PyMOL commands that place a pseudoatom at each C-alpha (Angstrom):
pseudoatom trace, name=CA, resn=MET, resi=1, chain=A, elem=C, hetatm=0, pos=[-33.202, 29.172, 20.616]
pseudoatom trace, name=CA, resn=PRO, resi=2, chain=A, elem=C, hetatm=0, pos=[-30.795, 27.517, 18.639]
pseudoatom trace, name=CA, resn=ALA, resi=3, chain=A, elem=C, hetatm=0, pos=[-28.379, 24.746, 19.760]
pseudoatom trace, name=CA, resn=ARG, resi=4, chain=A, elem=C, hetatm=0, pos=[-25.848, 22.277, 17.985]
pseudoatom trace, name=CA, resn=LEU, resi=5, chain=A, elem=C, hetatm=0, pos=[-25.703, 19.059, 19.997]
pseudoatom trace, name=CA, resn=ALA, resi=6, chain=A, elem=C, hetatm=0, pos=[-23.058, 16.323, 19.119]
pseudoatom trace, name=CA, resn=GLU, resi=7, chain=A, elem=C, hetatm=0, pos=[-22.311, 17.622, 15.667]
pseudoatom trace, name=CA, resn=GLY, resi=8, chain=A, elem=C, hetatm=0, pos=[-18.650, 17.189, 14.732]
pseudoatom trace, name=CA, resn=THR, resi=9, chain=A, elem=C, hetatm=0, pos=[-15.871, 15.630, 15.944]
pseudoatom trace, name=CA, resn=PRO, resi=10, chain=A, elem=C, hetatm=0, pos=[-13.947, 16.400, 19.502]
pseudoatom trace, name=CA, resn=GLN, resi=11, chain=A, elem=C, hetatm=0, pos=[-11.382, 18.860, 17.599]
pseudoatom trace, name=CA, resn=ASP, resi=12, chain=A, elem=C, hetatm=0, pos=[-14.148, 20.533, 16.119]
pseudoatom trace, name=CA, resn=ALA, resi=13, chain=A, elem=C, hetatm=0, pos=[-15.360, 21.562, 20.179]
pseudoatom trace, name=CA, resn=GLY, resi=14, chain=A, elem=C, hetatm=0, pos=[-15.099, 25.317, 20.951]
pseudoatom trace, name=CA, resn=ALA, resi=15, chain=A, elem=C, hetatm=0, pos=[-14.084, 26.216, 16.936]
pseudoatom trace, name=CA, resn=SER, resi=16, chain=A, elem=C, hetatm=0, pos=[-16.173, 28.764, 15.504]
pseudoatom trace, name=CA, resn=GLU, resi=17, chain=A, elem=C, hetatm=0, pos=[-17.295, 28.335, 11.965]
pseudoatom trace, name=CA, resn=PRO, resi=18, chain=A, elem=C, hetatm=0, pos=[-17.863, 31.034, 9.137]
pseudoatom trace, name=CA, resn=PRO, resi=19, chain=A, elem=C, hetatm=0, pos=[-20.958, 31.127, 8.649]
pseudoatom trace, name=CA, resn=SER, resi=20, chain=A, elem=C, hetatm=0, pos=[-22.173, 31.343, 4.783]
pseudoatom trace, name=CA, resn=ALA, resi=21, chain=A, elem=C, hetatm=0, pos=[-24.484, 33.395, 2.660]
pseudoatom trace, name=CA, resn=GLU, resi=22, chain=A, elem=C, hetatm=0, pos=[-27.175, 31.213, 3.541]
pseudoatom trace, name=CA, resn=GLY, resi=23, chain=A, elem=C, hetatm=0, pos=[-26.791, 31.466, 6.666]
pseudoatom trace, name=CA, resn=GLY, resi=24, chain=A, elem=C, hetatm=0, pos=[-25.808, 28.023, 7.331]
pseudoatom trace, name=CA, resn=VAL, resi=25, chain=A, elem=C, hetatm=0, pos=[-22.108, 26.958, 8.873]
pseudoatom trace, name=CA, resn=VAL, resi=26, chain=A, elem=C, hetatm=0, pos=[-19.756, 26.144, 5.961]
pseudoatom trace, name=CA, resn=ARG, resi=27, chain=A, elem=C, hetatm=0, pos=[-17.451, 23.430, 6.604]
pseudoatom trace, name=CA, resn=THR, resi=28, chain=A, elem=C, hetatm=0, pos=[-14.008, 22.798, 4.616]
pseudoatom trace, name=CA, resn=PRO, resi=29, chain=A, elem=C, hetatm=0, pos=[-13.365, 18.803, 3.544]
pseudoatom trace, name=CA, resn=VAL, resi=30, chain=A, elem=C, hetatm=0, pos=[-10.468, 17.457, 5.502]
pseudoatom trace, name=CA, resn=PRO, resi=31, chain=A, elem=C, hetatm=0, pos=[-7.743, 15.304, 3.366]
pseudoatom trace, name=CA, resn=GLU, resi=32, chain=A, elem=C, hetatm=0, pos=[-7.485, 12.352, 4.129]
pseudoatom trace, name=CA, resn=PRO, resi=33, chain=A, elem=C, hetatm=0, pos=[-4.398, 11.068, 4.899]
pseudoatom trace, name=CA, resn=PRO, resi=34, chain=A, elem=C, hetatm=0, pos=[-3.199, 8.047, 2.302]
pseudoatom trace, name=CA, resn=ASN, resi=35, chain=A, elem=C, hetatm=0, pos=[-3.813, 4.875, 3.806]
pseudoatom trace, name=CA, resn=ALA, resi=36, chain=A, elem=C, hetatm=0, pos=[-5.085, 6.256, 6.551]
pseudoatom trace, name=CA, resn=GLN, resi=37, chain=A, elem=C, hetatm=0, pos=[-8.663, 4.444, 6.158]
pseudoatom trace, name=CA, resn=PRO, resi=38, chain=A, elem=C, hetatm=0, pos=[-9.475, 2.025, 9.078]
pseudoatom trace, name=CA, resn=ASP, resi=39, chain=A, elem=C, hetatm=0, pos=[-9.375, -1.886, 8.502]
pseudoatom trace, name=CA, resn=PRO, resi=40, chain=A, elem=C, hetatm=0, pos=[-12.082, -3.099, 7.199]
pseudoatom trace, name=CA, resn=GLU, resi=41, chain=A, elem=C, hetatm=0, pos=[-14.380, -5.899, 8.720]
pseudoatom trace, name=CA, resn=ALA, resi=42, chain=A, elem=C, hetatm=0, pos=[-12.225, -9.020, 8.353]
pseudoatom trace, name=CA, resn=LEU, resi=43, chain=A, elem=C, hetatm=0, pos=[-13.556, -11.098, 5.513]
pseudoatom trace, name=CA, resn=LYS, resi=44, chain=A, elem=C, hetatm=0, pos=[-14.788, -14.773, 6.253]
pseudoatom trace, name=CA, resn=GLU, resi=45, chain=A, elem=C, hetatm=0, pos=[-13.123, -17.037, 3.195]
pseudoatom trace, name=CA, resn=ALA, resi=46, chain=A, elem=C, hetatm=0, pos=[-12.586, -20.513, 3.098]
pseudoatom trace, name=CA, resn=VAL, resi=47, chain=A, elem=C, hetatm=0, pos=[-10.400, -20.057, 0.088]
pseudoatom trace, name=CA, resn=GLN, resi=48, chain=A, elem=C, hetatm=0, pos=[-7.151, -18.182, 1.241]
pseudoatom trace, name=CA, resn=TRP, resi=49, chain=A, elem=C, hetatm=0, pos=[-4.024, -17.595, -0.437]
pseudoatom trace, name=CA, resn=GLU, resi=50, chain=A, elem=C, hetatm=0, pos=[-0.513, -18.601, 1.574]
pseudoatom trace, name=CA, resn=TYR, resi=51, chain=A, elem=C, hetatm=0, pos=[2.148, -15.628, 1.393]
pseudoatom trace, name=CA, resn=VAL, resi=52, chain=A, elem=C, hetatm=0, pos=[6.098, -16.807, 2.192]
pseudoatom trace, name=CA, resn=LEU, resi=53, chain=A, elem=C, hetatm=0, pos=[7.689, -13.358, 2.263]
pseudoatom trace, name=CA, resn=GLU, resi=54, chain=A, elem=C, hetatm=0, pos=[11.449, -12.481, 3.178]
pseudoatom trace, name=CA, resn=TYR, resi=55, chain=A, elem=C, hetatm=0, pos=[12.247, -9.411, 4.370]
pseudoatom trace, name=CA, resn=ASP, resi=56, chain=A, elem=C, hetatm=0, pos=[16.301, -9.723, 3.343]
pseudoatom trace, name=CA, resn=ARG, resi=57, chain=A, elem=C, hetatm=0, pos=[18.362, -6.906, 4.515]
pseudoatom trace, name=CA, resn=GLY, resi=58, chain=A, elem=C, hetatm=0, pos=[15.879, -4.092, 3.793]
pseudoatom trace, name=CA, resn=ALA, resi=59, chain=A, elem=C, hetatm=0, pos=[14.125, -5.699, 0.874]
pseudoatom trace, name=CA, resn=LEU, resi=60, chain=A, elem=C, hetatm=0, pos=[10.847, -6.721, 0.922]
pseudoatom trace, name=CA, resn=LYS, resi=61, chain=A, elem=C, hetatm=0, pos=[10.185, -10.178, -1.636]
pseudoatom trace, name=CA, resn=VAL, resi=62, chain=A, elem=C, hetatm=0, pos=[7.616, -12.775, -2.453]
pseudoatom trace, name=CA, resn=LEU, resi=63, chain=A, elem=C, hetatm=0, pos=[8.964, -16.601, -2.323]
pseudoatom trace, name=CA, resn=SER, resi=64, chain=A, elem=C, hetatm=0, pos=[5.812, -18.316, -3.173]
pseudoatom trace, name=CA, resn=VAL, resi=65, chain=A, elem=C, hetatm=0, pos=[1.628, -18.131, -3.090]
pseudoatom trace, name=CA, resn=LYS, resi=66, chain=A, elem=C, hetatm=0, pos=[0.063, -21.340, -2.359]
pseudoatom trace, name=CA, resn=ARG, resi=67, chain=A, elem=C, hetatm=0, pos=[-3.584, -21.420, -2.631]
pseudoatom trace, name=CA, resn=ILE, resi=68, chain=A, elem=C, hetatm=0, pos=[-5.111, -23.903, 0.329]
pseudoatom trace, name=CA, resn=ASP, resi=69, chain=A, elem=C, hetatm=0, pos=[-8.615, -24.344, 0.640]
pseudoatom trace, name=CA, resn=PHE, resi=70, chain=A, elem=C, hetatm=0, pos=[-10.316, -24.897, 4.211]
pseudoatom trace, name=CA, resn=LYS, resi=71, chain=A, elem=C, hetatm=0, pos=[-13.659, -27.303, 4.802]
pseudoatom trace, name=CA, resn=LYS, resi=72, chain=A, elem=C, hetatm=0, pos=[-15.322, -23.702, 6.438]
pseudoatom trace, name=CA, resn=PRO, resi=73, chain=A, elem=C, hetatm=0, pos=[-14.566, -19.947, 5.995]
pseudoatom trace, name=CA, resn=ILE, resi=74, chain=A, elem=C, hetatm=0, pos=[-12.392, -18.449, 8.148]
pseudoatom trace, name=CA, resn=PRO, resi=75, chain=A, elem=C, hetatm=0, pos=[-12.054, -15.148, 9.410]
pseudoatom trace, name=CA, resn=THR, resi=76, chain=A, elem=C, hetatm=0, pos=[-8.706, -12.752, 8.732]
pseudoatom trace, name=CA, resn=SER, resi=77, chain=A, elem=C, hetatm=0, pos=[-6.551, -12.577, 11.637]
pseudoatom trace, name=CA, resn=ARG, resi=78, chain=A, elem=C, hetatm=0, pos=[-6.394, -9.276, 12.882]
pseudoatom trace, name=CA, resn=ASN, resi=79, chain=A, elem=C, hetatm=0, pos=[-2.792, -7.988, 14.138]
pseudoatom trace, name=CA, resn=MET, resi=80, chain=A, elem=C, hetatm=0, pos=[-0.562, -4.955, 14.023]
pseudoatom trace, name=CA, resn=GLY, resi=81, chain=A, elem=C, hetatm=0, pos=[2.631, -4.702, 12.344]
pseudoatom trace, name=CA, resn=ARG, resi=82, chain=A, elem=C, hetatm=0, pos=[4.396, -2.578, 10.204]
pseudoatom trace, name=CA, resn=PHE, resi=83, chain=A, elem=C, hetatm=0, pos=[4.041, -4.221, 7.199]
pseudoatom trace, name=CA, resn=ALA, resi=84, chain=A, elem=C, hetatm=0, pos=[0.758, -4.794, 5.541]
pseudoatom trace, name=CA, resn=ILE, resi=85, chain=A, elem=C, hetatm=0, pos=[-1.182, -6.569, 2.383]
pseudoatom trace, name=CA, resn=GLU, resi=86, chain=A, elem=C, hetatm=0, pos=[-4.208, -4.750, 1.180]
pseudoatom trace, name=CA, resn=LEU, resi=87, chain=A, elem=C, hetatm=0, pos=[-6.863, -6.295, -1.483]
pseudoatom trace, name=CA, resn=TRP, resi=88, chain=A, elem=C, hetatm=0, pos=[-8.149, -3.076, -3.144]
pseudoatom trace, name=CA, resn=ILE, resi=89, chain=A, elem=C, hetatm=0, pos=[-11.503, -2.680, -5.838]
pseudoatom trace, name=CA, resn=GLY, resi=90, chain=A, elem=C, hetatm=0, pos=[-10.897, 1.047, -7.145]
pseudoatom trace, name=CA, resn=ARG, resi=91, chain=A, elem=C, hetatm=0, pos=[-10.858, 3.476, -4.203]
pseudoatom trace, name=CA, resn=GLU, resi=92, chain=A, elem=C, hetatm=0, pos=[-12.365, 1.062, -1.811]
pseudoatom trace, name=CA, resn=LEU, resi=93, chain=A, elem=C, hetatm=0, pos=[-10.417, -0.678, 0.714]
pseudoatom trace, name=CA, resn=ILE, resi=94, chain=A, elem=C, hetatm=0, pos=[-11.565, -4.640, 0.972]
pseudoatom trace, name=CA, resn=GLU, resi=95, chain=A, elem=C, hetatm=0, pos=[-9.282, -6.128, 3.278]
pseudoatom trace, name=CA, resn=ARG, resi=96, chain=A, elem=C, hetatm=0, pos=[-5.683, -4.991, 5.119]
pseudoatom trace, name=CA, resn=VAL, resi=97, chain=A, elem=C, hetatm=0, pos=[-3.294, -7.493, 6.756]
pseudoatom trace, name=CA, resn=ARG, resi=98, chain=A, elem=C, hetatm=0, pos=[-0.833, -6.439, 8.749]
pseudoatom trace, name=CA, resn=PHE, resi=99, chain=A, elem=C, hetatm=0, pos=[1.786, -8.117, 10.032]
pseudoatom trace, name=CA, resn=ASP, resi=100, chain=A, elem=C, hetatm=0, pos=[5.669, -8.517, 11.067]
pseudoatom trace, name=CA, resn=PHE, resi=101, chain=A, elem=C, hetatm=0, pos=[8.594, -10.206, 10.669]
pseudoatom trace, name=CA, resn=PRO, resi=102, chain=A, elem=C, hetatm=0, pos=[10.675, -12.051, 13.241]
pseudoatom trace, name=CA, resn=LEU, resi=103, chain=A, elem=C, hetatm=0, pos=[13.159, -9.662, 15.247]
pseudoatom trace, name=CA, resn=LEU, resi=104, chain=A, elem=C, hetatm=0, pos=[12.041, -6.774, 13.848]
pseudoatom trace, name=CA, resn=GLY, resi=105, chain=A, elem=C, hetatm=0, pos=[9.134, -6.102, 15.009]
pseudoatom trace, name=CA, resn=SER, resi=106, chain=A, elem=C, hetatm=0, pos=[10.439, -3.523, 17.262]
pseudoatom trace, name=CA, resn=GLU, resi=107, chain=A, elem=C, hetatm=0, pos=[12.770, -2.044, 14.921]
pseudoatom trace, name=CA, resn=GLU, resi=108, chain=A, elem=C, hetatm=0, pos=[12.929, 1.891, 14.762]
pseudoatom trace, name=CA, resn=LEU, resi=109, chain=A, elem=C, hetatm=0, pos=[13.880, 3.731, 11.463]
pseudoatom trace, name=CA, resn=ALA, resi=110, chain=A, elem=C, hetatm=0, pos=[17.819, 4.404, 10.813]
pseudoatom trace, name=CA, resn=GLY, resi=111, chain=A, elem=C, hetatm=0, pos=[18.738, 8.292, 10.628]
pseudoatom trace, name=CA, resn=ARG, resi=112, chain=A, elem=C, hetatm=0, pos=[16.764, 9.009, 14.047]
pseudoatom trace, name=CA, resn=ARG, resi=113, chain=A, elem=C, hetatm=0, pos=[19.035, 9.523, 17.079]
pseudoatom trace, name=CA, resn=ARG, resi=114, chain=A, elem=C, hetatm=0, pos=[19.680, 6.855, 19.787]
pseudoatom trace, name=CA, resn=PRO, resi=115, chain=A, elem=C, hetatm=0, pos=[20.737, 6.348, 22.941]
pseudoatom trace, name=CA, resn=LEU, resi=116, chain=A, elem=C, hetatm=0, pos=[24.403, 5.152, 23.795]
pseudoatom trace, name=CA, resn=LYS, resi=117, chain=A, elem=C, hetatm=0, pos=[23.115, 2.128, 25.466]
pseudoatom trace, name=CA, resn=GLN, resi=118, chain=A, elem=C, hetatm=0, pos=[20.803, 1.189, 22.808]
pseudoatom trace, name=CA, resn=PRO, resi=119, chain=A, elem=C, hetatm=0, pos=[19.453, -2.115, 22.133]
pseudoatom trace, name=CA, resn=PRO, resi=120, chain=A, elem=C, hetatm=0, pos=[20.715, -4.063, 19.928]
pseudoatom trace, name=CA, resn=THR, resi=121, chain=A, elem=C, hetatm=0, pos=[19.307, -3.889, 16.113]
pseudoatom trace, name=CA, resn=PHE, resi=122, chain=A, elem=C, hetatm=0, pos=[18.854, -6.899, 13.292]
pseudoatom trace, name=CA, resn=ALA, resi=123, chain=A, elem=C, hetatm=0, pos=[17.184, -4.812, 10.636]
pseudoatom trace, name=CA, resn=ALA, resi=124, chain=A, elem=C, hetatm=0, pos=[20.889, -4.272, 8.929]
pseudoatom trace, name=CA, resn=GLY, resi=125, chain=A, elem=C, hetatm=0, pos=[21.957, -7.664, 8.358]
pseudoatom trace, name=CA, resn=ALA, resi=126, chain=A, elem=C, hetatm=0, pos=[18.600, -9.248, 8.933]
pseudoatom trace, name=CA, resn=THR, resi=127, chain=A, elem=C, hetatm=0, pos=[16.991, -11.801, 6.720]
pseudoatom trace, name=CA, resn=VAL, resi=128, chain=A, elem=C, hetatm=0, pos=[14.005, -13.489, 7.637]
pseudoatom trace, name=CA, resn=GLN, resi=129, chain=A, elem=C, hetatm=0, pos=[10.590, -15.508, 6.592]
pseudoatom trace, name=CA, resn=ARG, resi=130, chain=A, elem=C, hetatm=0, pos=[6.710, -15.110, 7.294]
pseudoatom trace, name=CA, resn=LYS, resi=131, chain=A, elem=C, hetatm=0, pos=[4.075, -17.083, 6.378]
pseudoatom trace, name=CA, resn=LEU, resi=132, chain=A, elem=C, hetatm=0, pos=[0.851, -15.225, 5.826]
pseudoatom trace, name=CA, resn=LEU, resi=133, chain=A, elem=C, hetatm=0, pos=[-2.448, -16.286, 5.014]
pseudoatom trace, name=CA, resn=VAL, resi=134, chain=A, elem=C, hetatm=0, pos=[-4.672, -13.373, 2.906]
pseudoatom trace, name=CA, resn=PRO, resi=135, chain=A, elem=C, hetatm=0, pos=[-8.028, -14.414, 1.804]
pseudoatom trace, name=CA, resn=ASP, resi=136, chain=A, elem=C, hetatm=0, pos=[-9.371, -15.164, -1.671]
pseudoatom trace, name=CA, resn=SER, resi=137, chain=A, elem=C, hetatm=0, pos=[-11.817, -11.961, -2.573]
pseudoatom trace, name=CA, resn=ARG, resi=138, chain=A, elem=C, hetatm=0, pos=[-13.200, -12.963, -5.978]
pseudoatom trace, name=CA, resn=ARG, resi=139, chain=A, elem=C, hetatm=0, pos=[-13.697, -8.393, -5.447]
pseudoatom trace, name=CA, resn=ALA, resi=140, chain=A, elem=C, hetatm=0, pos=[-10.752, -7.447, -4.950]
pseudoatom trace, name=CA, resn=THR, resi=141, chain=A, elem=C, hetatm=0, pos=[-8.826, -6.272, -8.586]
pseudoatom trace, name=CA, resn=ARG, resi=142, chain=A, elem=C, hetatm=0, pos=[-5.670, -4.937, -7.499]
pseudoatom trace, name=CA, resn=ALA, resi=143, chain=A, elem=C, hetatm=0, pos=[-3.385, -6.339, -4.317]
pseudoatom trace, name=CA, resn=LEU, resi=144, chain=A, elem=C, hetatm=0, pos=[-0.506, -4.028, -2.457]
pseudoatom trace, name=CA, resn=ILE, resi=145, chain=A, elem=C, hetatm=0, pos=[1.880, -4.865, -0.331]
pseudoatom trace, name=CA, resn=LEU, resi=146, chain=A, elem=C, hetatm=0, pos=[3.658, -1.993, 1.717]
pseudoatom trace, name=CA, resn=ASP, resi=147, chain=A, elem=C, hetatm=0, pos=[6.160, -0.832, 4.389]
pseudoatom trace, name=CA, resn=ARG, resi=148, chain=A, elem=C, hetatm=0, pos=[4.490, 1.244, 6.661]
pseudoatom trace, name=CA, resn=ALA, resi=149, chain=A, elem=C, hetatm=0, pos=[7.414, 2.815, 8.495]
pseudoatom trace, name=CA, resn=THR, resi=150, chain=A, elem=C, hetatm=0, pos=[9.100, 4.042, 4.938]
pseudoatom trace, name=CA, resn=GLY, resi=151, chain=A, elem=C, hetatm=0, pos=[5.850, 4.108, 2.745]
pseudoatom trace, name=CA, resn=LYS, resi=152, chain=A, elem=C, hetatm=0, pos=[7.253, 2.189, 0.580]
pseudoatom trace, name=CA, resn=VAL, resi=153, chain=A, elem=C, hetatm=0, pos=[4.131, 0.427, -1.692]
pseudoatom trace, name=CA, resn=GLU, resi=154, chain=A, elem=C, hetatm=0, pos=[4.524, -2.499, -4.401]
pseudoatom trace, name=CA, resn=GLU, resi=155, chain=A, elem=C, hetatm=0, pos=[2.197, -4.032, -6.792]
pseudoatom trace, name=CA, resn=LEU, resi=156, chain=A, elem=C, hetatm=0, pos=[1.345, -8.092, -6.254]
pseudoatom trace, name=CA, resn=PRO, resi=157, chain=A, elem=C, hetatm=0, pos=[-0.198, -10.234, -9.006]
pseudoatom trace, name=CA, resn=TRP, resi=158, chain=A, elem=C, hetatm=0, pos=[-4.292, -9.980, -7.948]
pseudoatom trace, name=CA, resn=PRO, resi=159, chain=A, elem=C, hetatm=0, pos=[-5.754, -13.238, -8.297]
pseudoatom trace, name=CA, resn=PRO, resi=160, chain=A, elem=C, hetatm=0, pos=[-2.200, -14.454, -7.147]
pseudoatom trace, name=CA, resn=ASP, resi=161, chain=A, elem=C, hetatm=0, pos=[-2.051, -17.129, -9.867]
pseudoatom trace, name=CA, resn=ALA, resi=162, chain=A, elem=C, hetatm=0, pos=[-2.276, -14.434, -12.326]
pseudoatom trace, name=CA, resn=PRO, resi=163, chain=A, elem=C, hetatm=0, pos=[0.865, -12.351, -13.313]
pseudoatom trace, name=CA, resn=LEU, resi=164, chain=A, elem=C, hetatm=0, pos=[1.203, -8.807, -13.196]
pseudoatom trace, name=CA, resn=PRO, resi=165, chain=A, elem=C, hetatm=0, pos=[1.132, -7.201, -16.680]
pseudoatom trace, name=CA, resn=PRO, resi=166, chain=A, elem=C, hetatm=0, pos=[4.065, -6.540, -18.345]
pseudoatom trace, name=CA, resn=HIS, resi=167, chain=A, elem=C, hetatm=0, pos=[5.653, -2.904, -17.006]
pseudoatom trace, name=CA, resn=GLN, resi=168, chain=A, elem=C, hetatm=0, pos=[5.019, -0.763, -20.437]
pseudoatom trace, name=CA, resn=ALA, resi=169, chain=A, elem=C, hetatm=0, pos=[7.978, 1.457, -20.502]
pseudoatom trace, name=CA, resn=SER, resi=170, chain=A, elem=C, hetatm=0, pos=[7.714, 4.130, -22.309]
pseudoatom trace, name=CA, resn=LYS, resi=171, chain=A, elem=C, hetatm=0, pos=[10.902, 4.444, -25.515]
pseudoatom trace, name=CA, resn=PRO, resi=172, chain=A, elem=C, hetatm=0, pos=[13.417, 7.429, -25.330]
pseudoatom trace, name=CA, resn=ARG, resi=173, chain=A, elem=C, hetatm=0, pos=[12.548, 8.982, -28.726]
pseudoatom trace, name=CA, resn=PRO, resi=174, chain=A, elem=C, hetatm=0, pos=[15.748, 9.054, -30.701]
pseudoatom trace, name=CA, resn=GLU, resi=175, chain=A, elem=C, hetatm=0, pos=[16.999, 12.521, -30.941]
pseudoatom trace, name=CA, resn=ARG, resi=176, chain=A, elem=C, hetatm=0, pos=[16.782, 13.908, -34.397]
pseudoatom trace, name=CA, resn=ASP, resi=177, chain=A, elem=C, hetatm=0, pos=[19.938, 15.586, -35.819]
pseudoatom trace, name=CA, resn=ALA, resi=178, chain=A, elem=C, hetatm=0, pos=[19.106, 19.102, -38.181]
pseudoatom trace, name=CA, resn=GLY, resi=179, chain=A, elem=C, hetatm=0, pos=[19.944, 17.014, -40.594]
pseudoatom trace, name=CA, resn=GLN, resi=180, chain=A, elem=C, hetatm=0, pos=[17.017, 14.119, -40.537]
pseudoatom trace, name=CA, resn=GLY, resi=181, chain=A, elem=C, hetatm=0, pos=[13.945, 14.508, -41.286]
pseudoatom trace, name=CA, resn=ALA, resi=182, chain=A, elem=C, hetatm=0, pos=[10.506, 13.774, -39.676]
pseudoatom trace, name=CA, resn=ASP, resi=183, chain=A, elem=C, hetatm=0, pos=[11.185, 9.773, -40.674]
pseudoatom trace, name=CA, resn=GLY, resi=184, chain=A, elem=C, hetatm=0, pos=[14.241, 9.460, -39.305]
pseudoatom trace, name=CA, resn=GLU, resi=185, chain=A, elem=C, hetatm=0, pos=[15.929, 9.283, -42.173]
pseudoatom trace, name=CA, resn=SER, resi=186, chain=A, elem=C, hetatm=0, pos=[19.046, 11.594, -43.569]
pseudoatom trace, name=CA, resn=ALA, resi=187, chain=A, elem=C, hetatm=0, pos=[18.318, 14.349, -45.541]
pseudoatom trace, name=CA, resn=ALA, resi=188, chain=A, elem=C, hetatm=0, pos=[21.457, 13.737, -47.637]
pseudoatom trace, name=CA, resn=ASP, resi=189, chain=A, elem=C, hetatm=0, pos=[20.696, 10.306, -48.578]
pseudoatom trace, name=CA, resn=GLY, resi=190, chain=A, elem=C, hetatm=0, pos=[17.616, 11.708, -50.231]
pseudoatom trace, name=CA, resn=GLY, resi=191, chain=A, elem=C, hetatm=0, pos=[16.327, 8.413, -48.370]
pseudoatom trace, name=CA, resn=ALA, resi=192, chain=A, elem=C, hetatm=0, pos=[17.757, 6.053, -49.844]
for i in range(1, 192): cmd.bond("trace and resi %d" % i, "trace and resi %d" % (i + 1))
show_as sticks, trace
zoom trace
């Protein structure tokens, strides 16, 4: 008697799957939402980068980054928070350091209905700073800072002592008049 024990996930329980032509079960892959990867195992590094971050009325800024060498490797702290700095190599998440700013931990986004007797909000006019340790992972090729509530993501220089490459903005193509040739010179000039 065929039986399937402990296969699939709890949401699969009781769901019937269409059989394939070979008689097996066809499983459709479920796409993973962005940034839904679990936090990786905490890195233990003796070299850490101390970021001083500022939240200024909704804008997130990196004020300074300083290298700190500890005598022994220390593990990355695991916290909950609205914000995170993530280290990546390709599509692999190497480290995620979550954090919040003082007074903003319980803030809700604007635009949602609030009760009449709502608690005060600080996010609209808050300018607060936070220090944060990020391990120096030599495997990482890029770093991101993200606001999980708004979905805003910005790239950070990695390693922090290396600047970001200059932004390669595409130059707008000059519009050609009917009287211009392919080289941009006027046909009436004759190129002179």
